N, CA, C and O atoms as CSV, one atom per row, in Angstrom:
chain,resi,resn,atom,element,x,y,z
A,1,UNK,N,N,-7.701,8.325,-6.691
A,1,UNK,CA,C,-8.258,8.078,-5.371
A,1,UNK,C,C,-9.332,6.997,-5.488
A,1,UNK,O,O,-9.897,6.780,-6.560
A,2,UNK,N,N,-9.592,6.346,-4.406
A,2,UNK,CA,C,-10.551,5.247,-4.392
A,2,UNK,C,C,-11.937,5.748,-3.997
A,2,UNK,O,O,-12.073,6.571,-3.092
A,3,UNK,N,N,-12.962,5.245,-4.680
A,3,UNK,CA,C,-14.321,5.740,-4.492
A,3,UNK,C,C,-14.833,5.629,-3.065
A,3,UNK,O,O,-15.569,6.505,-2.611
A,4,UNK,N,N,-14.463,4.578,-2.349
A,4,UNK,CA,C,-14.954,4.429,-0.977
A,4,UNK,C,C,-14.552,5.636,-0.133
A,4,UNK,O,O,-15.363,6.164,0.628
A,5,UNK,N,N,-13.330,6.060,-0.266
A,5,UNK,CA,C,-12.840,7.192,0.522
A,5,UNK,C,C,-13.366,8.518,-0.026
A,5,UNK,O,O,-13.696,9.418,0.747
A,6,UNK,N,N,-13.447,8.644,-1.334
A,6,UNK,CA,C,-13.993,9.863,-1.932
A,6,UNK,C,C,-15.459,10.051,-1.559
A,6,UNK,O,O,-15.908,11.174,-1.327
A,7,UNK,N,N,-16.198,8.956,-1.503
A,7,UNK,CA,C,-17.612,9.025,-1.145
A,7,UNK,C,C,-17.794,9.493,0.306
A,7,UNK,O,O,-18.738,10.222,0.612
A,8,UNK,N,N,-16.915,9.084,1.165
A,8,UNK,CA,C,-17.001,9.484,2.580
A,8,UNK,C,C,-16.834,10.991,2.757
A,8,UNK,O,O,-17.335,11.555,3.729
A,9,UNK,N,N,-16.136,11.650,1.829
A,9,UNK,CA,C,-15.958,13.107,1.926
A,9,UNK,C,C,-16.769,13.827,0.842
A,9,UNK,O,O,-16.479,14.971,0.490
A,10,UNK,N,N,-17.783,13.141,0.325
A,10,UNK,CA,C,-18.741,13.700,-0.635
A,10,UNK,C,C,-18.088,14.197,-1.927
A,10,UNK,O,O,-18.496,15.221,-2.475
A,11,UNK,N,N,-17.083,13.477,-2.411
A,11,UNK,CA,C,-16.424,13.849,-3.664
A,11,UNK,C,C,-16.852,12.960,-4.831
A,11,UNK,O,O,-16.474,13.216,-5.975
A,12,UNK,N,N,-17.629,11.927,-4.553
A,12,UNK,CA,C,-18.171,11.070,-5.602
A,12,UNK,C,C,-19.527,10.552,-5.137
A,12,UNK,O,O,-19.810,10.514,-3.940
A,13,UNK,N,N,-20.357,10.158,-6.088
A,13,UNK,CA,C,-21.718,9.727,-5.756
A,13,UNK,C,C,-21.793,8.315,-5.195
A,13,UNK,O,O,-22.718,7.996,-4.448
A,14,UNK,N,N,-20.842,7.477,-5.541
A,14,UNK,CA,C,-20.906,6.070,-5.145
A,14,UNK,C,C,-19.584,5.606,-4.545
A,14,UNK,O,O,-18.513,6.000,-5.007
A,15,UNK,N,N,-19.663,4.768,-3.517
A,15,UNK,CA,C,-18.443,4.194,-2.957
A,15,UNK,C,C,-17.974,2.955,-3.717
A,15,UNK,O,O,-16.940,2.373,-3.387
A,16,UNK,N,N,-18.728,2.560,-4.724
A,16,UNK,CA,C,-18.466,1.291,-5.399
A,16,UNK,C,C,-17.372,1.375,-6.449
A,16,UNK,O,O,-17.099,2.432,-7.018
A,17,UNK,N,N,-16.762,0.237,-6.684
A,17,UNK,CA,C,-15.738,0.088,-7.718
A,17,UNK,C,C,-16.407,0.213,-9.088
A,17,UNK,O,O,-17.349,-0.524,-9.376
A,18,UNK,N,N,-15.942,1.124,-9.928
A,18,UNK,CA,C,-16.575,1.282,-11.239
A,18,UNK,C,C,-16.423,0.046,-12.126
A,18,UNK,O,O,-17.302,-0.232,-12.942
A,19,UNK,N,N,-15.346,-0.687,-11.986
A,19,UNK,CA,C,-15.135,-1.895,-12.792
A,19,UNK,C,C,-16.112,-2.993,-12.386
A,19,UNK,O,O,-16.669,-3.682,-13.241
A,20,UNK,N,N,-16.316,-3.151,-11.097
A,20,UNK,CA,C,-17.212,-4.198,-10.613
A,20,UNK,C,C,-18.676,-3.810,-10.817
A,20,UNK,O,O,-19.517,-4.683,-11.030
A,21,UNK,N,N,-18.994,-2.511,-10.756
A,21,UNK,CA,C,-20.356,-2.054,-11.041
A,21,UNK,C,C,-20.770,-2.452,-12.454
A,21,UNK,O,O,-21.907,-2.870,-12.678
A,22,UNK,N,N,-19.850,-2.323,-13.402
A,22,UNK,CA,C,-20.130,-2.684,-14.795
A,22,UNK,C,C,-20.504,-4.161,-14.893
A,22,UNK,O,O,-21.339,-4.540,-15.713
A,23,UNK,N,N,-19.884,-4.993,-14.056
A,23,UNK,CA,C,-20.141,-6.435,-14.079
A,23,UNK,C,C,-21.331,-6.814,-13.203
A,23,UNK,O,O,-21.608,-7.998,-13.017
A,24,UNK,N,N,-22.040,-5.817,-12.661
A,24,UNK,CA,C,-23.218,-6.084,-11.851
A,24,UNK,C,C,-22.931,-6.397,-10.395
A,24,UNK,O,O,-23.833,-6.799,-9.660
A,25,UNK,N,N,-21.702,-6.221,-9.973
A,25,UNK,CA,C,-21.346,-6.448,-8.569
A,25,UNK,C,C,-21.296,-5.098,-7.869
A,25,UNK,O,O,-20.751,-4.138,-8.414
A,26,UNK,N,N,-21.848,-5.015,-6.694
A,26,UNK,CA,C,-21.791,-3.770,-5.938
A,26,UNK,C,C,-20.753,-3.932,-4.835
A,26,UNK,O,O,-21.082,-4.246,-3.691
A,27,UNK,N,N,-19.502,-3.713,-5.200
A,27,UNK,CA,C,-18.381,-3.888,-4.292
A,27,UNK,C,C,-17.752,-2.538,-4.009
A,27,UNK,O,O,-17.431,-1.792,-4.934
A,28,UNK,N,N,-17.576,-2.224,-2.741
A,28,UNK,CA,C,-16.943,-0.955,-2.383
A,28,UNK,C,C,-15.484,-0.947,-2.847
A,28,UNK,O,O,-14.758,-1.928,-2.684
A,29,UNK,N,N,-15.075,0.182,-3.426
A,29,UNK,CA,C,-13.698,0.315,-3.905
A,29,UNK,C,C,-12.812,0.776,-2.744
A,29,UNK,O,O,-12.517,1.961,-2.596
A,30,UNK,N,N,-12.401,-0.189,-1.934
A,30,UNK,CA,C,-11.508,0.065,-0.803
A,30,UNK,C,C,-10.072,-0.230,-1.226
A,30,UNK,O,O,-9.827,-0.740,-2.320
A,31,UNK,N,N,-9.149,0.090,-0.365
A,31,UNK,CA,C,-7.745,-0.223,-0.638
A,31,UNK,C,C,-7.577,-1.737,-0.803
A,31,UNK,O,O,-6.899,-2.193,-1.724
A,32,UNK,N,N,-8.191,-2.503,0.082
A,32,UNK,CA,C,-8.094,-3.966,-0.001
A,32,UNK,C,C,-8.652,-4.471,-1.331
A,32,UNK,O,O,-8.031,-5.300,-1.996
A,33,UNK,N,N,-9.819,-3.969,-1.711
A,33,UNK,CA,C,-10.425,-4.401,-2.973
A,33,UNK,C,C,-9.512,-4.059,-4.148
A,33,UNK,O,O,-9.269,-4.897,-5.016
A,34,UNK,N,N,-9.015,-2.843,-4.173
A,34,UNK,CA,C,-8.156,-2.382,-5.271
A,34,UNK,C,C,-6.876,-3.210,-5.384
A,34,UNK,O,O,-6.517,-3.654,-6.475
A,35,UNK,N,N,-6.197,-3.417,-4.272
A,35,UNK,CA,C,-4.907,-4.112,-4.311
A,35,UNK,C,C,-5.021,-5.632,-4.404
A,35,UNK,O,O,-4.185,-6.275,-5.040
A,36,UNK,N,N,-6.046,-6.214,-3.777
A,36,UNK,CA,C,-6.070,-7.672,-3.644
A,36,UNK,C,C,-7.228,-8.392,-4.324
A,36,UNK,O,O,-7.155,-9.605,-4.516
A,37,UNK,N,N,-8.296,-7.685,-4.695
A,37,UNK,CA,C,-9.497,-8.397,-5.114
A,37,UNK,C,C,-10.067,-8.038,-6.489
A,37,UNK,O,O,-10.612,-8.914,-7.160
A,38,UNK,N,N,-9.963,-6.816,-6.918
A,38,UNK,CA,C,-10.672,-6.366,-8.123
A,38,UNK,C,C,-10.261,-7.184,-9.350
A,38,UNK,O,O,-9.081,-7.241,-9.695
A,39,UNK,N,N,-11.239,-7.818,-10.006
A,39,UNK,CA,C,-10.914,-8.627,-11.176
A,39,UNK,C,C,-10.353,-7.810,-12.345
A,39,UNK,O,O,-9.685,-8.361,-13.220
A,40,UNK,N,N,-10.614,-6.522,-12.364
A,40,UNK,CA,C,-10.107,-5.678,-13.453
A,40,UNK,C,C,-8.583,-5.599,-13.449
A,40,UNK,O,O,-7.969,-5.323,-14.480
A,41,UNK,N,N,-7.977,-5.840,-12.291
A,41,UNK,CA,C,-6.522,-5.729,-12.164
A,41,UNK,C,C,-5.855,-7.087,-11.939
A,41,UNK,O,O,-4.782,-7.167,-11.341
A,42,UNK,N,N,-6.485,-8.132,-12.415
A,42,UNK,CA,C,-5.970,-9.499,-12.229
A,42,UNK,C,C,-4.555,-9.651,-12.796
A,42,UNK,O,O,-3.679,-10.218,-12.142
A,43,UNK,N,N,-4.338,-9.149,-13.997
A,43,UNK,CA,C,-3.022,-9.277,-14.638
A,43,UNK,C,C,-1.953,-8.511,-13.855
A,43,UNK,O,O,-0.862,-9.027,-13.616
A,44,UNK,N,N,-2.272,-7.290,-13.463
A,44,UNK,CA,C,-1.320,-6.479,-12.707
A,44,UNK,C,C,-1.017,-7.113,-11.349
A,44,UNK,O,O,0.119,-7.080,-10.876
A,45,UNK,N,N,-2.055,-7.692,-10.726
A,45,UNK,CA,C,-1.870,-8.348,-9.427
A,45,UNK,C,C,-1.002,-9.597,-9.572
A,45,UNK,O,O,-0.177,-9.885,-8.705
A,46,UNK,N,N,-1.183,-10.328,-10.652
A,46,UNK,CA,C,-0.349,-11.498,-10.921
A,46,UNK,C,C,1.117,-11.074,-11.001
A,46,UNK,O,O,1.987,-11.718,-10.416
A,47,UNK,N,N,1.385,-9.989,-11.729
A,47,UNK,CA,C,2.762,-9.498,-11.843
A,47,UNK,C,C,3.311,-9.056,-10.495
A,47,UNK,O,O,4.477,-9.302,-10.188
A,48,UNK,N,N,2.485,-8.410,-9.697
A,48,UNK,CA,C,2.899,-7.981,-8.357
A,48,UNK,C,C,3.277,-9.183,-7.500
A,48,UNK,O,O,4.315,-9.176,-6.839
A,49,UNK,N,N,2.443,-10.207,-7.510
A,49,UNK,CA,C,2.709,-11.399,-6.694
A,49,UNK,C,C,3.900,-12.188,-7.225
A,49,UNK,O,O,4.632,-12.810,-6.455
A,50,UNK,N,N,4.089,-12.163,-8.529
A,50,UNK,CA,C,5.250,-12.840,-9.107
A,50,UNK,C,C,6.541,-12.186,-8.614
A,50,UNK,O,O,7.520,-12.877,-8.334
A,51,UNK,N,N,6.543,-10.869,-8.509
A,51,UNK,CA,C,7.730,-10.144,-8.066
A,51,UNK,C,C,7.931,-10.214,-6.559
A,51,UNK,O,O,9.067,-10.266,-6.089
A,52,UNK,N,N,6.839,-10.215,-5.794
A,52,UNK,CA,C,6.949,-10.128,-4.337
A,52,UNK,C,C,6.760,-11.451,-3.614
A,52,UNK,O,O,7.039,-11.540,-2.418
A,53,UNK,N,N,6.296,-12.473,-4.303
A,53,UNK,CA,C,6.026,-13.739,-3.637
A,53,UNK,C,C,4.810,-13.622,-2.733
A,53,UNK,O,O,3.903,-12.836,-3.008
A,54,UNK,N,N,4.785,-14.402,-1.656
A,54,UNK,CA,C,3.629,-14.420,-0.754
A,54,UNK,C,C,3.346,-13.047,-0.167
A,54,UNK,O,O,2.206,-12.751,0.193
A,55,UNK,N,N,4.364,-12.207,-0.065
A,55,UNK,CA,C,4.168,-10.880,0.515
A,55,UNK,C,C,3.242,-10.023,-0.345
A,55,UNK,O,O,2.638,-9.075,0.155
A,56,UNK,N,N,3.124,-10.346,-1.631
A,56,UNK,CA,C,2.223,-9.626,-2.520
A,56,UNK,C,C,0.764,-9.932,-2.279
A,56,UNK,O,O,-0.109,-9.303,-2.878
A,57,UNK,N,N,0.482,-10.894,-1.408
A,57,UNK,CA,C,-0.895,-11.249,-1.060
A,57,UNK,C,C,-1.302,-10.708,0.298
A,57,UNK,O,O,-2.422,-10.950,0.750
A,58,UNK,N,N,-0.425,-9.992,0.944
A,58,UNK,CA,C,-0.685,-9.484,2.290
A,58,UNK,C,C,-0.866,-7.971,2.254
A,58,UNK,O,O,0.072,-7.236,1.943
A,59,UNK,N,N,-2.068,-7.510,2.573
A,59,UNK,CA,C,-2.330,-6.074,2.597
A,59,UNK,C,C,-1.415,-5.379,3.588
A,59,UNK,O,O,-0.906,-4.293,3.312
A,60,UNK,N,N,-1.206,-5.990,4.723
A,60,UNK,CA,C,-0.331,-5.405,5.736
A,60,UNK,C,C,1.085,-5.213,5.188
A,60,UNK,O,O,1.694,-4.165,5.404
A,61,UNK,N,N,1.603,-6.201,4.494
A,61,UNK,CA,C,2.958,-6.074,3.955
A,61,UNK,C,C,3.016,-5.073,2.801
A,61,UNK,O,O,3.980,-4.318,2.677
A,62,UNK,N,N,1.990,-5.072,1.965
A,62,UNK,CA,C,1.983,-4.142,0.834
A,62,UNK,C,C,2.003,-2.687,1.289
A,62,UNK,O,O,2.598,-1.833,0.631
A,63,UNK,N,N,1.355,-2.409,2.411
A,63,UNK,CA,C,1.197,-1.020,2.847
A,63,UNK,C,C,2.181,-0.566,3.905
A,63,UNK,O,O,2.244,0.625,4.211
A,64,UNK,N,N,2.945,-1.477,4.467
A,64,UNK,CA,C,3.885,-1.049,5.505
A,64,UNK,C,C,5.142,-1.904,5.472
A,64,UNK,O,O,5.109,-3.094,5.159
A,65,UNK,N,N,6.228,-1.266,5.800
A,65,UNK,CA,C,7.496,-1.962,5.963
A,65,UNK,C,C,8.344,-1.146,6.919
A,65,UNK,O,O,7.912,-0.099,7.402
A,66,UNK,N,N,9.520,-1.610,7.187
A,66,UNK,CA,C,10.363,-0.925,8.173
A,66,UNK,C,C,10.761,0.484,7.736
A,66,UNK,O,O,11.112,1.312,8.575
A,67,UNK,N,N,10.710,0.764,6.434
A,67,UNK,CA,C,11.089,2.087,5.934
A,67,UNK,C,C,9.903,3.050,5.869
A,67,UNK,O,O,10.084,4.240,5.609
A,68,UNK,N,N,8.706,2.547,6.103
A,68,UNK,CA,C,7.471,3.337,6.028
A,68,UNK,C,C,7.257,3.980,4.663
A,68,UNK,O,O,6.667,5.056,4.561
A,69,UNK,N,N,7.733,3.326,3.628
A,69,UNK,CA,C,7.463,3.774,2.263
A,69,UNK,C,C,6.966,2.575,1.468
A,69,UNK,O,O,7.336,1.441,1.771
A,70,UNK,N,N,6.137,2.804,0.462
A,70,UNK,CA,C,5.632,1.674,-0.318
A,70,UNK,C,C,6.762,0.930,-1.029
A,70,UNK,O,O,7.750,1.524,-1.462
A,71,UNK,N,N,6.589,-0.364,-1.132
A,71,UNK,CA,C,7.532,-1.181,-1.888
A,71,UNK,C,C,7.509,-0.719,-3.348
A,71,UNK,O,O,6.455,-0.314,-3.837
A,72,UNK,N,N,8.632,-0.769,-4.050
A,72,UNK,CA,C,8.653,-0.362,-5.467
A,72,UNK,C,C,7.642,-1.136,-6.308
A,72,UNK,O,O,7.066,-0.586,-7.247
A,73,UNK,N,N,7.425,-2.396,-5.981
A,73,UNK,CA,C,6.474,-3.214,-6.727
A,73,UNK,C,C,5.049,-2.696,-6.571
A,73,UNK,O,O,4.255,-2.769,-7.508
A,74,UNK,N,N,4.724,-2.174,-5.396
A,74,UNK,CA,C,3.391,-1.608,-5.165
A,74,UNK,C,C,3.218,-0.346,-6.012
A,74,UNK,O,O,2.160,-0.131,-6.603
A,75,UNK,N,N,4.238,0.470,-6.068
A,75,UNK,CA,C,4.175,1.675,-6.892
A,75,UNK,C,C,4.036,1.313,-8.372
A,75,UNK,O,O,3.326,1.995,-9.110
A,76,UNK,N,N,4.707,0.251,-8.808
A,76,UNK,CA,C,4.563,-0.207,-10.193
A,76,UNK,C,C,3.142,-0.690,-10.453
A,76,UNK,O,O,2.576,-0.417,-11.511
A,77,UNK,N,N,2.560,-1.411,-9.486
A,77,UNK,CA,C,1.181,-1.878,-9.612
A,77,UNK,C,C,0.244,-0.692,-9.787
A,77,UNK,O,O,-0.595,-0.687,-10.688
A,78,UNK,N,N,0.385,0.303,-8.938
A,78,UNK,CA,C,-0.477,1.485,-9.008
A,78,UNK,C,C,-0.316,2.178,-10.358
A,78,UNK,O,O,-1.304,2.557,-10.988
A,79,UNK,N,N,0.915,2.341,-10.796
A,79,UNK,CA,C,1.160,2.974,-12.087
A,79,UNK,C,C,0.568,2.208,-13.256
A,79,UNK,O,O,0.105,2.808,-14.226
A,80,UNK,N,N,0.581,0.888,-13.167
A,80,UNK,CA,C,0.087,0.076,-14.277
A,80,UNK,C,C,-1.433,-0.015,-14.321
A,80,UNK,O,O,-1.989,-0.471,-15.320
A,81,UNK,N,N,-2.118,0.409,-13.257
A,81,UNK,CA,C,-3.579,0.333,-13.233
A,81,UNK,C,C,-4.238,1.661,-13.557
A,81,UNK,O,O,-5.465,1.735,-13.617
A,82,UNK,N,N,-3.473,2.692,-13.763
A,82,UNK,CA,C,-4.056,4.015,-14.056
A,82,UNK,C,C,-3.918,4.382,-15.494
A,82,UNK,O,O,-4.355,5.459,-15.901
């Protein structure tokens, strides 16, 4: 789970991304940050964009499609970051 959402329900002390906190950045760990911005997942994001093309850069496309299920590439990204 992502810290921003866990913090909102009092399940973690900080809403910030633990990877970015280490680097001195105080960035909230949101879905957008996790999928599109966090430098800790640069390699995994590169692979995601290589497989999906421009659609791998769109949060809207990553999270929704006509089938209402995540794209297989998104599931691979999540699996490779845990």
